N, C-alpha and C positions, 0 to 999 in steps of 0.2 A: 634549443633548449626544445627537447620533445614532452609533454603533459604527460601525465598518467601512470602508471607503475611500469618500474622498467621490464623489460620483457626477457624472459628465460632463456638459457641455450636447453631448446629441445633435441633430446636425443632419438635420432630415427633408427627404426631395427629392419634387420634387413631379415634375418627369419624370427619368426615365431610361432607356436600354438597356442591354438581356442578350443578347452577343453571343458566342454558343455554337460549339465545333465537334465532332462527335460523333465515336466512332474512326472510321465507315466514310470522311468526309468529307464526310459531310453537317451543311451549316453554318443555326443558325436564328438570326432577329435578332426578339428580344422587346420590344417597344417599351411605356411604362410612362407614363400623365399621367393625375395626380389630379381633372387638371378635365376632361378627356373622359372617367374610366370609374374611379371609387373604389376598385371591387374586383379589378378585375386589369388584364391588357393590355390595350392597343386594337388593338393591331397584331401579327401573328406571321407572319412570313418564313419559309418553308422553301427551300433552297436544296441541290438534288440534288448529289451530286459529280461530279465530271469524267466524263465517259464513260458516266456513268448512261443506260438505258433506263429507259423503262416500258413494260411487257408487253402488247401489243396486247389487247382483249378479243374472244373468240371469240364471234359470233354466232351463232346457231341460226336454219337455214334454215328449220325446220320452222313451218307456218301455226300460228297460235293457233286459228283454229276452223276444219273442215274446208270450211265455205261461205263464207269470207271471203279470196278472191281478192284481191292487189295491183294497181290499174290505173295504169297510167303514162297521161300523153297528152303528146305531144312533137312537136316541129317535127325536120324530117330537118338542119337547120343554120340560123344566126340573120338570114339574110337573109328580107325581106318575100313573097318567094313563095315557100319551102319550105312542101315536104307534113307536112299535120299528121298526125298515124296515132297509134293508140293500139295496147296492148300490155298482156295479162293475164299478169301472172307466177303464178304456185303456191308460193310463197314466203311469207317473213315480211318484212312490213316496213321492219323494224331493219335487215334483209341489202339489202334493194334501195335502200335509203338510205344505205348505206354502202359496197356494194360499188362497186370502181375501174369493174366495166367491166359491164355484162349483155349476154347475146345477144340480138342485133336489136336494139336500140336502138346506133344510132351514136356514138363519142366524142363527135362535135362536136355530139349534138343538143342542143336546147334543151327544156327539161322544163317543162312547162306546168302539169300539177296531177297530185295522185298524190291514190289512192282506196283501201280496204279495204273490199270487199265488193260481192256481185254488184249493188248496185240502183245503182254508180257506171257500169257498162258501159252500162246506159240513158241516164244521163245525160248523159254525157258525148259516145254519141251525136247527139244531140238539142242540144247545145249546140255542137259542132262540126262538126255537118252531117256523121257519118262512117257508110259501110256497113257 
């Protein structure tokens, strides 16, 4: 005969969801399913509070290497007879790709190719017959 309180039948769940709200208003939804993942959650969703804005990362404009300019080949518009031009920019490629406006390239321009390094200048001149 055993001593103490008799044990209860404990029901073991195979699927359950944890929905938590943090003190700042952010919400987390964590989903568990033993058939998908036996050791932990299979899905984790974080919902930021209302009005939350993530800060934009600051991208450095300096070149990675002193002899690696960024070369952009573009058409002045999306028309078939638009003139093809090339622009050599002495800034970081991350900055060039994320910038809203680059001096010398129109806002409606269609970018054809982007390369990093002086070798792309001659390569693109030959490919697009640029002088």
